[in-house]
BAVO-406134 format. One record per residue (C-alpha): chain; x, y, z; residue in three letters. Coordinates in steps of 0.25 Angstrom, whole numbers. Layout:
REM BAVO-406134
> chain	px	py	pz	resn
> A	X	Y	Z	ALA
...
//
This chain:
REM BAVO-406134
> chain	px	py	pz	resn
> A	605	658	572	UNK
> A	595	669	574	UNK
> A	584	663	583	UNK
> A	571	670	586	UNK
> A	561	665	596	UNK
> A	547	666	590	UNK
> A	540	673	602	UNK
> A	551	683	602	UNK
> A	549	686	587	UNK
> A	535	688	588	UNK
> A	538	698	599	UNK
> A	547	706	590	UNK
> A	544	715	578	UNK
> A	548	708	565	UNK
> A	556	720	560	UNK
> A	567	717	571	UNK
> A	569	703	565	UNK
> A	580	700	556	UNK
> A	571	689	549	UNK
> A	556	690	547	UNK
> A	551	678	555	UNK
> A	536	679	552	UNK
> A	532	666	546	UNK
> A	528	665	531	UNK
> A	513	667	528	UNK
> A	506	654	525	UNK
> A	502	657	511	UNK
> A	497	643	509	UNK
> A	485	643	519	UNK
> A	485	628	519	UNK
> A	484	619	531	UNK
> A	492	607	529	UNK
> A	490	598	541	UNK
> A	500	587	537	UNK
> A	510	590	549	UNK
> A	498	589	559	UNK
> A	501	574	558	UNK
> A	516	572	557	UNK
> A	515	557	561	UNK
> A	505	554	550	UNK
> A	513	562	540	UNK
> A	525	554	544	UNK
> A	518	541	541	UNK
> A	513	546	528	UNK
> A	526	551	523	UNK
> A	537	541	519	UNK
> A	548	537	528	UNK
> A	560	545	523	UNK
> A	568	537	513	UNK
> A	557	526	513	UNK
> A	556	528	498	UNK
> A	570	525	495	UNK
> A	573	513	485	UNK
> A	586	506	488	UNK
> A	597	517	487	UNK
> A	590	526	478	UNK
> A	589	541	483	UNK
> A	576	547	489	UNK
> A	571	561	485	UNK
> A	565	566	498	UNK
> A	554	577	496	UNK
> A	553	587	508	UNK
> A	541	597	508	UNK
> A	527	600	512	UNK
> A	513	598	506	UNK
> A	516	603	492	UNK
> A	526	591	491	UNK
> A	517	581	499	UNK
> A	503	585	503	UNK
> A	496	580	515	UNK
> A	500	569	524	UNK
> A	500	558	514	UNK
> A	503	566	502	UNK
> A	493	558	494	UNK
> A	484	569	488	UNK
> A	472	565	497	UNK
> A	468	579	498	UNK
> A	471	582	483	UNK
> A	484	589	486	UNK
> A	497	583	482	UNK
> A	511	587	484	UNK
> A	522	586	473	UNK
> A	531	577	480	UNK
> A	521	566	478	UNK
> A	524	566	462	UNK
> A	539	570	463	UNK
> A	543	555	462	UNK
> A	538	555	448	UNK
> A	550	563	443	UNK
> A	561	553	448	UNK
> A	566	539	444	UNK
> A	559	531	456	UNK
> A	569	519	454	UNK
> A	580	529	457	UNK
> A	574	539	468	UNK
> A	562	539	476	UNK
> A	555	553	480	UNK
> A	550	553	494	UNK
> A	540	564	498	UNK
> A	543	567	513	UNK
> A	535	580	511	UNK
> A	524	584	521	UNK
> A	513	594	520	UNK
> A	512	605	530	UNK
> A	527	605	532	UNK
> A	537	618	531	UNK
> A	552	617	531	UNK
> A	552	619	545	UNK
> A	541	608	549	UNK
> A	547	598	539	UNK
> A	561	600	544	UNK
> A	558	598	558	UNK
> A	547	587	557	UNK
> A	549	579	545	UNK
> A	564	581	540	UNK
> A	570	573	551	UNK
> A	563	560	545	UNK
> A	565	563	531	UNK
> A	580	564	534	UNK
> A	580	550	539	UNK
> A	578	545	525	UNK
> A	587	554	517	UNK
> A	600	547	512	UNK
> A	612	553	504	UNK
> A	608	555	490	UNK
> A	594	557	493	UNK
> A	586	571	489	UNK
> A	578	580	497	UNK
> A	568	589	490	UNK
> A	563	600	500	UNK
> A	551	609	497	UNK
> A	546	617	509	UNK
> A	540	630	512	UNK
> A	525	630	510	UNK
> A	522	628	525	UNK
> A	534	637	530	UNK
> A	524	647	535	UNK
> A	514	650	547	UNK
> A	517	650	561	UNK
> A	531	646	567	UNK
> A	526	641	580	UNK
> A	512	636	579	UNK
> A	502	628	571	UNK
> A	510	621	560	UNK
> A	522	629	565	UNK
> A	530	627	552	UNK
> A	534	641	547	UNK
> A	549	643	544	UNK
> A	556	656	544	UNK
> A	555	664	531	UNK
> A	568	664	523	UNK
> A	581	656	523	UNK
> A	588	662	535	UNK
> A	598	651	541	UNK
> A	597	658	555	UNK
> A	584	663	558	UNK
> A	575	655	566	UNK
> A	564	655	576	UNK
> A	562	647	589	UNK
> A	547	644	591	UNK
> A	538	636	600	UNK
> A	527	629	593	UNK
> A	515	633	600	UNK
> A	507	620	600	UNK
> A	518	611	604	UNK
> A	528	619	612	UNK
> A	540	614	602	UNK
> A	551	624	601	UNK
> A	556	625	586	UNK
> A	567	634	579	UNK
> A	561	638	566	UNK
> A	570	642	554	UNK
> A	569	648	541	UNK
> A	564	641	529	UNK
> A	577	642	522	UNK
> A	584	636	534	UNK
> A	575	624	534	UNK
> A	579	622	520	UNK
> A	593	622	523	UNK
> A	591	612	534	UNK
> A	584	603	523	UNK
> A	595	605	513	UNK
> A	607	603	523	UNK
> A	601	590	530	UNK
> A	598	584	517	UNK
> A	612	585	513	UNK
> A	617	581	526	UNK
> A	610	567	523	UNK
> A	617	566	510	UNK
> A	605	570	502	UNK
> A	601	581	492	UNK
> A	591	592	495	UNK
> A	583	600	485	UNK
> A	575	612	489	UNK
> A	562	615	482	UNK
> A	554	628	482	UNK
> A	539	627	486	UNK
> A	527	623	476	UNK
> A	519	635	472	UNK
> A	506	638	479	UNK
> A	493	640	471	UNK
> A	495	656	471	UNK
> A	498	667	460	UNK
> A	505	679	462	UNK
> A	501	693	458	UNK
> A	506	690	444	UNK
> A	497	677	443	UNK
> A	510	669	444	UNK
> A	510	657	453	UNK
> A	516	662	467	UNK
> A	531	658	469	UNK
> A	539	657	482	UNK
> A	551	662	475	UNK
> A	553	673	487	UNK
> A	551	664	498	UNK
> A	552	649	499	UNK
> A	556	647	485	UNK
> A	567	657	487	UNK
> A	572	652	500	UNK
> A	573	637	496	UNK
> A	580	642	484	UNK
> A	590	650	493	UNK
> A	593	638	502	UNK
> A	595	630	490	UNK
> A	605	640	484	UNK
> A	612	641	498	UNK
> A	614	626	500	UNK
> A	616	623	485	UNK
> A	604	614	485	UNK
> A	595	611	473	UNK
> A	582	619	472	UNK
> A	570	617	464	UNK
> A	560	629	463	UNK
> A	547	621	462	UNK
> A	539	633	465	UNK
> A	544	640	453	UNK
> A	543	628	444	UNK
> A	529	625	448	UNK
> A	525	640	448	UNK
> A	529	641	434	UNK
> A	520	630	430	UNK
> A	509	635	437	UNK
> A	510	649	430	UNK
> A	507	642	417	UNK
> A	494	637	422	UNK
> A	480	643	423	UNK
> A	476	646	437	UNK
> A	466	635	436	UNK
> A	476	624	433	UNK
> A	486	631	444	UNK
> A	475	629	454	UNK
> A	473	615	452	UNK
> A	487	612	455	UNK
> A	483	614	469	UNK
> A	473	608	478	UNK
> A	465	613	489	UNK
> A	474	624	492	UNK
> A	485	633	485	UNK
> A	497	625	490	UNK
> A	494	611	489	UNK
> A	495	605	475	UNK
> A	485	595	468	UNK
> A	492	584	461	UNK
> A	493	593	449	UNK
> A	501	603	457	UNK
> A	509	592	464	UNK
> A	513	586	451	UNK
> A	517	599	445	UNK
> A	525	602	457	UNK
> A	532	589	456	UNK
> A	536	591	442	UNK
> A	541	604	445	UNK
> A	550	599	456	UNK
> A	554	588	446	UNK
> A	557	599	435	UNK
> A	565	608	445	UNK
> A	573	597	450	UNK
> A	576	592	436	UNK
> A	581	606	432	UNK
> A	589	608	445	UNK
> A	604	609	442	UNK
> A	609	608	456	UNK
> A	619	596	456	UNK
> A	613	591	469	UNK
> A	600	588	462	UNK
> A	606	581	449	UNK
> A	606	567	455	UNK
> A	592	569	458	UNK
> A	588	574	445	UNK
> A	595	562	439	UNK
> A	584	553	446	UNK
> A	572	560	440	UNK
> A	564	555	429	UNK
> A	559	561	417	UNK
> A	552	574	418	UNK
> A	547	576	404	UNK
> A	532	579	404	UNK
> A	523	567	399	UNK
> A	517	569	385	UNK
> A	508	562	375	UNK
> A	519	560	365	UNK
> A	512	567	354	UNK
> A	520	569	342	UNK
> A	520	584	338	UNK
> A	522	589	324	UNK
> A	527	603	322	UNK
> A	516	613	318	UNK
> A	505	603	322	UNK
> A	497	605	335	UNK
> A	492	593	343	UNK
> A	478	590	347	UNK
> A	478	581	359	UNK
> A	466	572	362	UNK
> A	463	568	377	UNK
> A	452	560	382	UNK
> A	448	545	384	UNK
> A	445	533	375	UNK
> A	435	540	367	UNK
> A	447	548	362	UNK
> A	457	537	362	UNK
> A	454	522	362	UNK
> A	460	510	357	UNK
> A	460	517	344	UNK
> A	466	505	336	UNK
> A	455	493	333	UNK
> A	446	497	322	UNK
> A	435	490	329	UNK
> A	440	496	343	UNK
> A	437	508	351	UNK
> A	443	521	346	UNK
> A	444	536	352	UNK
> A	441	547	343	UNK
> A	455	552	344	UNK
> A	460	541	336	UNK
> A	452	547	324	UNK
> A	457	561	326	UNK
> A	465	560	313	UNK
> A	450	559	306	UNK
> A	448	573	310	UNK
> A	462	580	313	UNK
> A	471	583	302	UNK
> A	484	577	308	UNK
> A	493	584	299	UNK
> A	489	597	306	UNK
> A	488	592	320	UNK
> A	492	581	329	UNK
> A	482	572	336	UNK
> A	487	567	350	UNK
> A	476	557	356	UNK
> A	480	557	371	UNK
> A	467	551	375	UNK
> A	466	539	384	UNK
> A	455	529	386	UNK
> A	449	528	399	UNK
> A	453	541	404	UNK
> A	445	552	411	UNK
> A	451	566	411	UNK
> A	455	563	425	UNK
> A	462	551	423	UNK
> A	468	557	410	UNK
> A	474	567	418	UNK
> A	478	559	430	UNK
> A	486	549	421	UNK
> A	494	560	415	UNK
> A	488	559	401	UNK
> A	484	574	401	UNK
> A	498	578	406	UNK
> A	504	572	393	UNK
> A	494	579	384	UNK
> A	496	592	392	UNK
> A	511	592	390	UNK
> A	510	590	376	UNK
> A	501	601	373	UNK
> A	507	613	365	UNK
> A	501	626	361	UNK
> A	491	624	348	UNK
> A	487	610	352	UNK
> A	473	605	355	UNK
> A	468	596	366	UNK
> A	455	589	365	UNK
> A	450	584	379	UNK
> A	439	574	380	UNK
> A	436	566	393	UNK
> A	423	561	399	UNK
> A	420	546	397	UNK
> A	429	542	408	UNK
> A	427	554	417	UNK
> A	413	549	423	UNK
> A	410	538	432	UNK
> A	412	534	447	UNK
> A	427	531	446	UNK
> A	432	544	453	UNK
> A	441	537	464	UNK
> A	441	522	459	UNK
> A	442	514	447	UNK
> A	449	522	436	UNK
> A	447	534	444	UNK
> A	445	543	431	UNK
> A	431	550	434	UNK
> A	431	564	436	UNK
> A	422	573	445	UNK
> A	410	577	437	UNK
> A	408	591	432	UNK
> A	417	602	428	UNK
> A	419	609	442	UNK
> A	434	613	446	UNK
> A	433	603	458	UNK
> A	440	590	462	UNK
> A	440	580	473	UNK
> A	451	571	479	UNK
> A	448	556	477	UNK
> A	455	544	483	UNK
> A	456	536	471	UNK
> A	457	521	471	UNK
> A	460	513	459	UNK
> A	466	499	457	UNK
> A	480	505	455	UNK
> A	481	515	466	UNK
> A	474	523	477	UNK
> A	476	539	475	UNK
> A	470	552	478	UNK
> A	466	560	466	UNK
> A	459	574	464	UNK
> A	448	572	454	UNK
> A	442	584	447	UNK
> A	430	586	438	UNK
> A	429	582	424	UNK
> A	429	596	420	UNK
> A	441	599	428	UNK
> A	449	589	421	UNK
> A	445	595	408	UNK
> A	448	609	412	UNK
> A	462	605	416	UNK
> A	464	599	403	UNK
> A	459	611	396	UNK
> A	467	621	404	UNK
> A	480	612	402	UNK
> A	479	612	387	UNK
> A	477	628	387	UNK
> A	489	629	396	UNK
> A	498	622	386	UNK
> A	492	630	374	UNK
> A	483	620	368	UNK
> A	468	620	365	UNK
> A	459	611	373	UNK
> A	447	606	367	UNK
> A	436	599	376	UNK
> A	429	587	370	UNK
> A	417	581	376	UNK
> A	417	566	377	UNK
> A	412	556	366	UNK
> A	398	552	367	UNK
> A	395	537	372	UNK
> A	386	528	364	UNK
> A	375	529	373	UNK
> A	361	532	367	UNK
> A	348	538	373	UNK
> A	336	541	364	UNK
> A	343	539	351	UNK
> A	355	549	356	UNK
> A	369	546	360	UNK
> A	372	550	374	UNK
> A	375	565	377	UNK
> A	383	568	390	UNK
> A	380	583	390	UNK
> A	376	583	404	UNK
> A	389	578	410	UNK
> A	401	578	402	UNK
> A	396	586	391	UNK
> A	392	597	401	UNK
> A	406	596	408	UNK
> A	413	598	395	UNK
> A	405	610	392	UNK
> A	407	616	406	UNK
> A	422	614	405	UNK
> A	422	620	391	UNK
> A	415	632	396	UNK
> A	423	633	409	UNK
> A	437	632	401	UNK
> A	432	639	387	UNK
> A	438	626	380	UNK
> A	433	622	366	UNK
> A	423	611	368	UNK
> A	421	600	358	UNK
> A	408	592	361	UNK
> A	412	579	355	UNK
> A	401	572	364	UNK
> A	390	579	357	UNK
> A	396	580	343	UNK
> A	398	564	342	UNK
> A	385	562	349	UNK
> A	378	570	338	UNK
> A	385	561	328	UNK
> A	380	548	335	UNK
> A	367	553	336	UNK
> A	366	555	321	UNK
> A	372	541	319	UNK
> A	362	534	328	UNK
> A	364	525	339	UNK
> A	365	512	331	UNK
> A	375	518	321	UNK
> A	383	524	333	UNK
> A	386	510	339	UNK
> A	398	509	329	UNK
> A	404	521	334	UNK
> A	407	515	348	UNK
> A	415	502	352	UNK
> A	413	493	364	UNK
> A	406	503	372	UNK
> A	398	516	372	UNK
> A	410	525	374	UNK
> A	421	521	365	UNK
> A	420	523	350	UNK
> A	424	514	338	UNK
> A	433	520	327	UNK
> A	421	526	320	UNK
> A	416	532	333	UNK
> A	430	538	336	UNK
> A	430	544	322	UNK
> A	416	550	324	UNK
> A	421	557	337	UNK
> A	433	562	330	UNK
> A	425	569	320	UNK
> A	416	574	331	UNK
> A	429	581	336	UNK
> A	431	587	323	UNK
> A	417	592	322	UNK
> A	418	598	335	UNK
> A	431	605	332	UNK
> A	425	612	320	UNK
> A	412	616	326	UNK
> A	421	622	338	UNK
> A	430	630	327	UNK
> A	441	624	336	UNK
> A	455	627	331	UNK
> A	458	612	331	UNK
> A	448	611	320	UNK
> A	458	616	310	UNK
> A	466	603	312	UNK
> A	454	594	308	UNK
> A	453	587	295	UNK
> A	444	593	284	UNK
//
């Protein structure tokens, strides 16, 4: 083995070296302090193998902050690692996923400091998925002292003395550490899987998401081929998805910096890892693939007919309510057949009572609509009634931050069901996300202001044009989206009816409409589409 003392290396010109031992540049420029408290980190991470159920296998995740952010990995700073969500893709009565990753670790520091304890919990038949490399940079012998030698050489090494502690350590190449993870996993009777890095929030000169196909991605693949080990190119799978996004959408998949993901990015990477595993043809991965769950994307279940576009309705109880008792509460979406020619277009009412745009998104309801949208479809987006109040971090935890700024805040949410950390955005941000998503899928978004409440002042029904009305208009201007002002169109109609006659158009309270109230709002939708000269107006009844 070729061993080089770091002090001697510095004294010699690099051109005389057979291998370039200069450390990788730290392109992340992120300070992750998790390793500064290994004792605390050890108590936060599960004891290796403690998740095992009976004789079921365990899938151990070995990685850094892109797999598990922070010491606790609970999103308390708005950042999430994909390992937190990876268990969702497995049959948990047959296998457990145990996230042993820790922020700030490199292949070198994880191998030296954490891997010995992880190995204690590994049994024959288990699996170990390894994604390391983001932190294999910086100084060899000071500070975090976590750099590995570039490449995959099995013989190159450096003997270093850590300046702060005086500890003498031999440093190997990134590839050599990967070899050791793979070999030692197999020595324990378990099955290793190498995974390339998650993408960073960066573009190359062609405005494509930057890949690591010539460094860590290449090296991990080379070691997998050398040792005949399953390999998942997570970097490429996720980067391909990011390439399809607007830059604005790409950016919010990260939080606070360009390396650590938000919940959006962590979920995307988790699905990419699952998809990569499911597509892996290596024999050693097949038993694990058999333990995976259904990877199909959630959908609304809309029944499409050839040649007919779909108009999706998303919103709250004013769009979809009980919609069955003649004397009950109805949403205007139930009366869509009163205004749309259903022989030409399919109406899919995917609204849900009690939801704000925040809770609609959090519960995965928006994902179902998003996955169903096809080019030529339309999406009417109307929220607001449940987006205001004082329940940002408790109760139903459905309120948004007021306004339309591209901003957010991390809240510690406490409800009867759970305590969790959640990044909450502004009302306008959620609307902008939905608009952007629809366009990405080739559909046409139409922003619809909320229905008026049955509250009157000086002979006129309420107008919320100084709050939600203003925010709707601001989003419409910022995104150049068609805006249907249902709020004022219906309010004008109620003003003509008068306060006393309007009472019959509401049921039980000042927000929810009766059947005739729902019909009035549906006809207001039709009027708005015609006044806008919307392409959707061609599907209206005469």
